[in-house]
C-alpha positions as CSV (number, residue, x, y, z in Angstrom):
1,M,25.7,4.5,0.4
2,P,25.5,8.1,-1.2
3,Q,24.1,10.8,1.1
4,F,20.4,11.2,0.6
5,E,18.4,14.2,1.7
6,P,14.8,13.4,2.7
7,V,12.2,15.6,1.1
8,L,8.9,13.8,2.0
9,L,9.9,13.8,5.7
10,A,11.8,17.1,5.6
11,N,9.2,18.9,7.8
12,V,8.5,16.0,10.2
13,G,9.8,16.7,13.6
14,K,9.7,20.5,13.3
15,P,7.5,22.4,15.8
16,E,4.0,23.0,14.4
17,S,4.9,21.2,11.2
18,H,1.3,20.6,10.5
19,T,0.4,24.3,10.2
20,L,0.1,26.4,7.1
21,K,2.5,29.0,8.5
22,V,5.4,26.5,8.9
23,Y,4.6,24.7,5.6
24,E,4.7,28.0,3.6
25,S,8.0,29.0,5.4
26,T,9.6,25.9,3.9
27,G,8.5,26.5,0.3
28,G,5.0,25.1,0.6
29,Y,2.5,25.8,-2.2
30,T,5.2,27.2,-4.5
31,G,4.8,24.1,-6.8
32,L,1.0,24.7,-6.9
33,K,1.6,28.4,-7.8
34,K,4.0,27.4,-10.6
35,V,1.6,24.8,-12.1
36,L,-1.4,27.2,-12.0
37,K,0.6,30.0,-13.6
38,Q,2.7,28.1,-16.2
39,M,0.8,24.9,-17.1
40,A,-2.5,23.9,-18.7
41,P,-4.1,20.8,-17.2
42,V,-2.8,18.6,-20.0
43,Q,0.7,19.9,-19.4
44,A,0.4,19.1,-15.6
45,I,-0.6,15.5,-16.5
46,E,2.4,15.3,-18.9
47,M,4.7,16.5,-16.1
48,V,3.6,13.7,-13.8
49,K,3.6,11.2,-16.7
50,S,7.1,12.0,-17.8
51,S,8.4,11.7,-14.2
52,N,7.4,8.0,-14.3
53,L,5.9,8.4,-10.8
54,R,4.3,5.1,-9.8
55,G,1.5,4.9,-7.2
56,R,2.8,4.3,-3.7
57,G,-0.4,2.6,-2.5
58,G,0.7,-1.0,-3.4
59,A,0.2,-1.7,-7.1
60,G,2.8,0.7,-8.4
61,F,0.8,1.7,-11.5
62,P,2.1,4.9,-13.3
63,T,0.2,7.8,-11.9
64,G,0.3,10.1,-14.9
65,L,-0.8,7.3,-17.1
66,K,-3.8,6.6,-14.8
67,W,-4.7,10.3,-15.0
68,S,-4.6,10.2,-18.8
69,F,-7.2,7.5,-18.9
70,L,-9.9,10.0,-17.9
71,P,-12.3,10.7,-20.9
72,K,-11.2,13.7,-22.9
73,D,-13.6,16.7,-22.9
74,H,-16.0,15.1,-20.4
75,P,-18.6,17.6,-19.2
76,G,-18.1,16.6,-15.6
77,P,-18.1,16.3,-12.8
78,I,-14.8,14.5,-12.4
79,Y,-13.8,13.3,-9.0
80,M,-10.6,12.5,-7.2
81,C,-10.5,10.0,-4.4
82,I,-7.6,9.8,-2.0
83,N,-7.0,6.5,-0.3
84,A,-6.0,7.2,3.3
85,D,-7.4,3.9,4.6
86,E,-3.9,2.4,5.2
87,S,-5.0,-1.0,6.3
88,E,-2.0,-3.1,5.3
89,P,-0.4,-4.5,8.4
90,G,3.0,-2.9,9.1
91,T,2.2,0.3,7.2
92,F,2.2,3.7,8.9
93,N,3.9,6.1,6.4
94,N,0.6,7.7,5.4
95,R,-0.3,8.4,9.0
96,I,3.0,10.3,9.5
97,L,2.4,12.5,6.4
98,M,-1.2,13.2,7.4
99,E,-0.3,14.1,11.0
100,D,3.0,15.9,10.6
101,D,2.8,17.4,7.1
102,P,-0.8,17.4,5.9
103,H,-0.3,20.4,3.6
104,Q,2.3,18.5,1.5
105,V,-0.5,16.0,0.8
106,I,-3.1,18.6,0.2
107,E,-0.9,20.6,-2.2
108,G,-0.4,17.4,-4.3
109,I,-4.2,16.8,-4.3
110,I,-4.8,20.3,-5.6
111,V,-2.2,19.9,-8.3
112,G,-3.7,16.5,-9.2
113,C,-7.2,17.9,-9.4
114,Y,-6.1,20.7,-11.6
115,A,-4.4,18.3,-13.9
116,T,-7.4,16.0,-14.1
117,K,-10.0,18.8,-14.1
118,A,-11.6,17.4,-10.9
119,T,-13.7,19.8,-9.0
120,T,-14.3,17.7,-5.9
121,A,-11.9,15.5,-4.0
122,Y,-12.9,13.0,-1.3
123,L,-10.2,12.0,1.2
124,Y,-11.2,8.6,2.5
125,I,-9.6,8.1,5.9
126,R,-10.0,5.2,8.4
127,V,-11.9,6.0,11.6
128,E,-9.0,4.6,13.6
129,Y,-6.9,7.7,12.7
130,P,-8.5,10.4,14.8
131,R,-5.4,12.6,15.0
132,S,-4.8,12.3,11.3
133,Y,-8.5,13.4,10.7
134,K,-8.1,16.4,13.0
135,R,-4.9,17.5,11.4
136,L,-6.2,17.1,7.9
137,Q,-9.4,19.0,8.6
138,M,-7.4,21.8,10.2
139,A,-5.2,22.0,7.2
140,I,-8.2,22.0,4.8
141,D,-9.8,24.8,6.8
142,E,-6.5,26.8,6.6
143,C,-6.4,26.3,2.8
144,Y,-10.0,27.6,2.4
145,A,-9.1,30.7,4.5
146,K,-5.9,31.4,2.4
147,G,-7.5,30.8,-1.0
148,Y,-5.8,27.5,-1.8
149,L,-9.3,25.8,-1.9
150,G,-12.7,27.0,-2.9
151,K,-13.6,29.2,-5.9
152,N,-11.0,30.5,-8.4
153,I,-8.0,29.2,-6.5
154,L,-5.2,31.9,-6.5
155,G,-7.2,33.8,-9.2
156,A,-7.1,30.9,-11.7
157,D,-10.1,29.5,-13.5
158,F,-10.1,26.5,-11.2
159,S,-12.2,25.6,-8.2
160,L,-11.9,22.7,-5.9
161,D,-13.6,21.4,-2.7
162,I,-12.0,18.7,-0.5
163,F,-14.1,16.6,1.8
164,L,-12.9,14.2,4.5
165,H,-14.8,10.9,4.7
166,R,-14.3,8.5,7.6
167,G,-14.5,4.9,6.8
168,A,-15.3,2.1,9.2
169,A,-11.8,0.6,8.9
170,A,-12.0,-2.5,6.6
171,Y,-9.0,-3.9,4.7
172,I,-11.1,-4.3,1.6
173,C,-11.6,-0.5,1.4
174,G,-8.0,-0.2,0.3
175,E,-9.1,-1.6,-3.0
176,E,-10.1,1.4,-5.1
177,T,-13.6,0.2,-6.2
178,G,-14.3,-1.1,-2.7
179,L,-13.4,2.4,-1.4
180,I,-15.7,3.9,-3.9
181,E,-18.6,1.7,-2.9
182,S,-18.0,2.5,0.8
183,L,-17.8,6.2,-0.1
184,E,-21.2,6.0,-1.7
185,G,-22.6,4.5,1.5
186,K,-22.8,0.9,0.3
187,R,-21.1,-2.3,1.4
188,A,-17.5,-2.2,0.4
189,W,-17.7,-4.9,-2.3
190,P,-15.1,-4.4,-5.1
191,R,-16.7,-3.8,-8.5
192,I,-16.2,-5.9,-11.6
193,K,-13.9,-4.1,-14.0
194,P,-14.4,-2.8,-16.7
195,P,-15.7,-0.2,-16.5
196,F,-12.7,1.2,-14.6
197,P,-13.1,4.1,-12.2
198,A,-11.6,6.5,-14.9
199,V,-14.8,5.9,-16.8
200,E,-17.3,5.1,-14.1
201,G,-16.2,5.7,-10.5
202,V,-17.8,7.7,-7.7
203,F,-21.5,8.2,-8.5
204,R,-20.8,6.6,-11.9
205,K,-18.7,9.6,-13.0
206,P,-15.0,9.6,-14.1
207,T,-12.8,9.2,-11.0
208,V,-9.1,8.9,-10.3
209,V,-8.0,7.1,-7.1
210,N,-4.6,7.9,-5.6
211,N,-2.7,7.2,-2.4
212,I,-1.5,9.7,0.2
213,E,2.2,9.3,-0.4
214,T,1.6,9.5,-4.1
215,M,0.2,12.9,-3.7
216,A,3.1,14.0,-1.6
217,C,5.4,13.0,-4.4
218,V,3.3,15.0,-6.9
219,T,3.9,18.0,-4.6
220,Q,7.7,17.5,-4.8
221,I,7.6,16.9,-8.6
222,A,5.7,20.2,-9.1
223,R,8.2,22.0,-6.8
224,R,11.5,20.5,-7.9
225,G,10.9,19.2,-11.4
226,V,10.9,16.0,-13.4
227,D,14.6,15.8,-13.7
228,W,15.1,16.0,-10.0
229,F,12.6,13.2,-9.4
230,K,14.2,10.9,-12.1
231,S,17.6,11.4,-10.6
232,I,16.6,9.3,-7.7
233,G,15.8,5.6,-7.7
234,V,16.2,2.8,-10.3
235,P,16.0,3.6,-14.1
236,S,13.8,1.6,-16.3
237,D,15.2,-1.7,-17.8
238,P,16.1,-1.0,-21.5
239,N,15.5,-4.7,-22.2
240,N,12.0,-4.7,-20.8
241,P,9.6,-2.2,-22.5
242,R,7.0,-2.9,-19.8
243,D,9.3,-1.7,-17.0
244,P,8.7,2.0,-16.3
245,G,11.5,2.1,-13.7
246,S,11.3,2.8,-10.0
247,Y,12.0,6.5,-9.6
248,G,11.9,8.9,-6.7
249,P,12.1,8.8,-2.9
250,K,10.1,6.2,-0.9
251,L,8.9,6.0,2.6
252,Y,9.8,2.6,4.1
253,C,8.1,1.5,7.3
254,L,10.4,-0.7,9.4
255,S,9.1,-2.7,12.3
256,G,9.3,-6.1,14.0
257,H,12.4,-7.5,15.6
258,I,14.6,-4.4,14.9
259,N,16.6,-2.1,17.1
260,Q,15.3,1.2,15.6
261,P,11.8,0.8,14.2
262,G,10.4,3.7,12.4
263,C,9.5,5.3,9.1
264,Y,12.5,6.1,6.9
265,E,12.9,7.9,3.6
266,A,15.3,6.5,1.1
267,P,15.7,6.2,-2.7
268,L,13.8,3.4,-4.3
269,G,16.1,0.5,-4.8
270,I,17.7,0.3,-1.4
271,T,18.1,-3.3,-0.3
272,C,16.3,-4.9,2.5
273,R,19.6,-5.5,4.3
274,Q,20.7,-1.9,4.0
275,L,17.3,-0.8,5.4
276,I,17.7,-3.2,8.4
277,E,21.3,-2.4,9.2
278,E,21.8,1.2,8.2
279,Y,18.5,2.6,9.2
280,G,17.1,0.1,11.7
281,G,20.3,-0.5,13.6
282,G,20.2,-4.3,12.9
283,V,18.2,-7.1,14.3
284,W,17.4,-6.7,17.9
285,K,19.0,-8.5,20.9
286,G,22.0,-9.6,19.0
287,R,20.0,-12.2,17.1
288,K,20.1,-13.1,13.4
289,G,17.4,-12.3,10.9
290,K,15.3,-15.2,9.7
291,A,12.8,-13.5,7.3
292,A,11.3,-10.2,6.4
293,I,8.0,-9.1,4.9
294,P,9.1,-6.7,2.1
295,G,6.0,-4.5,1.9
296,G,3.1,-5.6,4.0
297,I,2.1,-9.2,4.7
298,S,0.2,-9.4,1.3
299,M,3.6,-9.3,-0.4
300,G,4.9,-12.6,1.0
301,L,8.4,-13.2,2.6
302,L,12.1,-12.7,2.0
303,T,14.4,-15.2,3.6
304,E,17.6,-13.9,5.3
305,A,19.5,-15.1,2.2
306,E,17.3,-12.8,0.1
307,F,17.9,-9.7,2.2
308,D,20.1,-8.2,-0.5
309,T,17.0,-7.8,-2.7
310,P,16.4,-4.2,-3.9
311,L,13.2,-2.8,-2.5
312,D,12.0,-1.3,-5.7
313,F,8.9,-2.2,-7.8
314,A,10.8,-5.0,-9.6
315,G,13.1,-6.5,-6.9
316,P,10.8,-8.5,-4.6
317,G,9.1,-10.2,-7.6
318,K,12.4,-11.6,-8.7
319,V,12.6,-13.7,-5.5
320,G,9.1,-15.0,-5.5
321,C,7.3,-12.2,-3.7
322,L,4.1,-10.5,-5.0
323,G,5.8,-7.1,-5.2
324,L,7.0,-4.0,-3.2
325,G,3.5,-3.2,-2.0
326,T,3.5,-0.4,0.6
327,A,7.2,-0.9,1.4
328,A,6.3,-1.9,5.0
329,V,9.1,-4.1,6.1
330,V,8.5,-6.3,9.1
331,V,11.6,-8.1,10.3
332,M,11.5,-11.5,12.1
333,D,14.4,-12.9,14.0
334,E,15.7,-16.5,14.2
335,T,13.4,-17.4,17.1
336,T,10.2,-16.7,15.1
337,S,7.9,-19.6,14.2
338,M,6.9,-19.6,10.6
339,I,3.8,-21.6,11.7
340,D,2.8,-18.8,13.9
341,F,3.5,-16.2,11.2
342,L,1.4,-18.0,8.7
343,H,-1.4,-18.6,11.1
344,N,-1.6,-14.9,11.9
345,S,-1.6,-14.1,8.2
346,C,-4.4,-16.5,7.4
347,R,-6.4,-15.3,10.4
348,F,-6.1,-11.7,9.1
349,F,-7.2,-12.4,5.5
350,S,-10.0,-14.8,6.5
351,H,-11.4,-12.0,8.7
352,E,-10.9,-9.2,6.1
353,S,-12.2,-11.1,3.0
354,C,-15.5,-9.4,1.9
355,G,-16.9,-12.8,0.9
356,Q,-18.1,-11.7,-2.5
357,C,-15.9,-14.1,-4.5
358,T,-16.1,-17.8,-3.6
359,P,-12.4,-18.7,-4.1
360,C,-11.4,-16.0,-1.7
361,R,-14.2,-16.5,0.8
362,E,-13.7,-20.3,1.0
363,G,-9.9,-20.3,0.4
364,T,-9.1,-17.9,3.2
365,H,-11.5,-19.8,5.6
366,W,-10.1,-23.2,4.9
367,S,-6.5,-22.0,5.0
368,L,-7.1,-20.7,8.5
369,S,-8.9,-23.9,9.5
370,M,-5.9,-26.1,8.4
371,L,-3.4,-23.8,10.1
372,E,-5.4,-24.0,13.3
373,R,-5.5,-27.8,13.1
374,I,-1.7,-27.9,12.5
375,K,-1.1,-25.7,15.5
376,A,-3.3,-27.9,17.6
377,G,-1.0,-30.9,16.8
378,K,-3.3,-32.6,14.3
379,G,-1.6,-31.6,11.1
380,R,-0.7,-33.8,8.2
381,L,2.1,-33.4,5.7
382,R,-0.6,-33.5,3.0
383,D,-2.0,-30.3,4.4
384,L,1.0,-28.4,3.1
385,D,0.2,-29.4,-0.4
386,L,-3.4,-28.5,0.1
387,L,-2.4,-25.1,1.3
388,L,-0.2,-24.6,-1.7
389,E,-3.0,-25.6,-4.0
390,I,-5.2,-23.0,-2.4
391,G,-2.5,-20.4,-2.7
392,D,-1.9,-21.2,-6.4
393,T,-5.6,-21.1,-7.4
394,I,-7.1,-18.0,-5.8
395,G,-6.7,-14.4,-6.8
396,I,-6.6,-12.1,-9.8
397,I,-3.4,-13.5,-11.1
398,P,-4.9,-17.0,-11.8
399,G,-8.1,-15.1,-12.8
400,T,-10.6,-16.3,-10.1
401,T,-11.5,-13.2,-8.1
402,I,-12.6,-9.6,-8.7
403,C,-9.9,-7.9,-6.6
404,G,-6.5,-8.7,-5.3
405,L,-7.2,-9.4,-1.7
406,S,-7.0,-13.1,-2.3
407,D,-3.6,-12.7,-4.1
408,G,-2.4,-11.0,-0.9
409,A,-3.8,-13.9,1.2
410,A,-2.1,-16.4,-1.1
411,W,1.4,-15.1,-1.2
412,P,2.3,-15.6,2.5
413,I,1.1,-19.1,2.2
414,K,3.1,-19.8,-0.9
415,N,6.3,-18.1,0.3
416,A,6.2,-19.5,3.9
417,I,5.7,-23.1,2.9
418,R,8.0,-23.1,-0.1
419,K,10.8,-21.2,1.5
420,F,10.5,-22.8,5.0
421,R,8.9,-26.2,4.2
422,G,11.4,-28.1,6.3
423,E,10.3,-26.2,9.4
424,F,6.6,-26.9,8.7
425,E,7.3,-30.6,8.1
426,E,9.4,-30.9,11.3
427,Y,6.6,-29.2,13.3
428,I,3.9,-31.5,11.9
429,K,5.9,-34.6,12.5
430,R,6.9,-33.6,16.1
431,T,3.4,-32.5,17.2
432,N,1.5,-35.4,15.4
433,P,3.9,-38.3,15.3
434,T,1.2,-40.9,14.7
435,G,-1.0,-39.1,12.2
436,H,1.3,-36.9,10.1
437,L,1.2,-39.4,7.2
438,E,-2.6,-39.7,7.1
439,T,-4.0,-38.9,3.7
440,K,-7.7,-39.5,4.3
441,A,-10.0,-36.6,5.5
442,V,-9.7,-35.9,9.2
443,P,-12.4,-34.5,11.5
444,A,-12.6,-30.8,12.0
445,L,-11.4,-29.4,15.4
446,P,-14.3,-29.2,17.9
447,I,-14.1,-25.4,17.9
448,L,-14.6,-25.4,14.1
449,A,-17.4,-27.9,14.3
450,G,-19.5,-25.6,16.5
451,A,-18.9,-27.3,19.8
452,H,-18.3,-23.9,21.4
């Protein structure tokens, strides 16, 4: 593959990389100075819009387009919220940026706030990231002292305050309106949309919500330019007017049964197999790969035969996955039980469902109940079809819930059973040889019936 020079991780590993002194020595804040000096806010939005930067938090929505949804000539205040909750299993790229290069993130936030005319930014960070919190707060304090934050930044008619807000670490807070509710001191129940946050967000004022890695990309676009950014990744499909392409560098988290787990930067569009073999050193212990999660467990599963799928915003969807998500790739070797994988997935989503929407609350609960019964040796072949029915009927995509958590819960179910159905059937027949063909309702396990 062509030589690629990391930019998002360029400072990671350098001594004192989290300090303002080191960041400025590597060109830090030159992009901000250029934007403040040469661009009006509308031009800064157009810069990001023309770069086709897509949000790195999971949904992949075009960032500049999101910024342009804010009401024109609004009297204010306008807010920016930065999602640093990072709750998707297998994801740790945001943590690395916050701990080892926080100024890269802060510079992008300042550029984004200037573009959107936001005067206050809230950085919502999970309480389980104490080191990230300390590094970010130190960087924010350095910025106030140097004049990058506060009143009339660098002499411009632009002022900005950034506040860190620690959340109680709930998966649902990764959904933008759930994050906003939590930020306001309420239970993190996602809001019905419309109105969208661009119209009514924090404190019912116009708000834009972005991800940590997204803001680091904004920094690099401001510093290096739109043409540089669009020279990396996968161009838009000329035959699909709805495809904005997958441009720029991406941070891929690689974990699981791999020789060299870690966070790697590569152009969008690298295949899963390239990531595993060229960056991760291959599957561990000389074993073969069996499956991989392409971007956090909410995205579903790739089989080994699908490892040549490009990890861009379009690739995983072509093989039945939900999408690229956070690009957190978790590799499973040939000894992995898909029954155990799915049980763990269902257990996670059942625990993290906020309970507001009945299909999600009940669907995640009963999925877990059936998987527990299957693991206990009382599964029926009919259970697989019931699980698929749940997977196909919960979520935003079939239009039954407010947020996408239930879509994330459904995709592992649909992928695991449809792509590895033979393994599930063999397990059920082997562990329940006399009852696997039962079609009538069966009693719940004692633990589920309240015996304990």
